[in-house]
N, C-alpha and C positions, 0 to 999 in steps of 0.2 A: 123874819120879816119876808113877806112874799106878796105877789099880786095874785088873787084867787079868782077862779071862775065859779059861777053858781051851778054849773052843770054837775050832777051827781052820778051820772051813768058811769059804770065801771068798765073800762076797756083794759084788760090785763095783758101786759107784755111779759113774756117769760124768757125770750131769747132774741138774738139778732134776727133769726130767721122769721119769727112772727112779726117783728118790727118791719122788716123789709117787705113782707107780704102785704102790710097795711099801707105802706108809704114808699115813695121814691124820694130821693134827696138830690138836690142840685147845688153846685157850688156857685160862687158869685160870677163865674165865667159862663154860667148856664149849662154846665156839663153835668150829666148824671154821675153820681158817686155811689158805687156799690160798696156798702159797708162790709159785705162778706169778703172783700179783698183784704180786709184787715183781720181775718179770722184767727191768725196766729198771734194777734196782739190783743191786749186789754183795751177796751174802748170806754171813754167817758163821753157821754152826751149831756151837754148842758143846755136845757131848754130855756129860752129867754125871748124878750121882745124889746123893740126900740122904745116903747112907751112905758116900760116897766122900770121904775126908779131903783128897786132893789137889784134888778138885773144889771143895770148900768153901774151900780156901785161895785159889783163883782168884777167888772172888766179889767181894771188895773191888776188885780190879783190873779186873774185868769192868764194875763200876759206873763206874769212871774211863773205861774205853774207850767205854762207851755214851755218856757225856757228850761225849767228844772226837769221836765219830762222828755225833752227833746231826744236824748240818746237812750231812752228806755224802751220797754216793750208796751208803752201806753200811748194811745192816740186820743187826742182831745178834740171834740167837735162841738161847736155852738150851733144849735138848731132853732130856727124860728119858722113860724108859718106865715110870716109877712112876705110881701112881694120882694123879689130880688132887688129891685130898684130902691126900695125903702131901706133894706139891709145895707146895700152898697153905699148909699148916701151917708148912713150912720157910720159905717166903717171908714169911709174916706174922710169925713169930718173929724173923726177922732184918731185917725191913723193907727187903727188896730191891725195886727198882722196875724190874727188867729184863723183857724179853719172854720169858716162860717158856712152853714148849709141851710137851704130852704127846704122844708117839708112840703109835699104837695097836698097834705091833709092837715086839718086843724090839730092843734096840740091835744084837744079833748078826745079826738078820735084815736089818739095814741095813749090815752090814759093819763095825760098830763093836765092837771086841773089847777095848778098853782105855778107861778113863775117867781123866781127861777126854780127849776127842778133839775137835779143831776141824777143820771142813771148810769150805773157802773156795770160793765159786762166783763167777764173773765176772758181768757184767751181761747176758750172753747165756744164763745158766743152766748154763754148763759148769763142771764141777769143776776147779779149778786146783791145789788142794793139800789134803792131809790131814796134820794135825800131831797126833801122839800125845803126851800128857803135859801137865804144867802149863806155861802160858805166862805171861809177865809182861806182861799187857795194859796196864799203865801205861807201858810202854816206847815212847817216841816212834818208834823205828825200826820196831817191830812195827805200830804204828798206820799209819805211812807205807806199810808193805808192803801192808796191807789196802787202803789208798786207791789204790795204783797198779794193782791188778788190773783 
């Protein structure tokens, strides 16, 4: 299940460097976040939106995953192209404590055409997998998959 865009243009991301060249990210404090600072870690980017029902369905499991990955070499970020004020209001209303980022370009510009979409990067910054649709982030097998990359 996912929320889809009708846009069919293909923008390919191959690594964190190509991602960072296309977009900048800011946290909810409006500070720029350089994902290259996490180059020694595996990175999970979960693209979502406040209006996307399937994305919202994932949130409780993402909280569980964040706790399970806390002491690992995996960093989890939730990325939206919505305004920081919209994201912040959603986060405050639901009391989520995840790492939320705002992208300065549309999801489509980054090759994300359906929400939620999860992109996995290894500890060298190479994209290893893109998964479209809702994931059960509370599933131990999925968590172990993230840890092995």
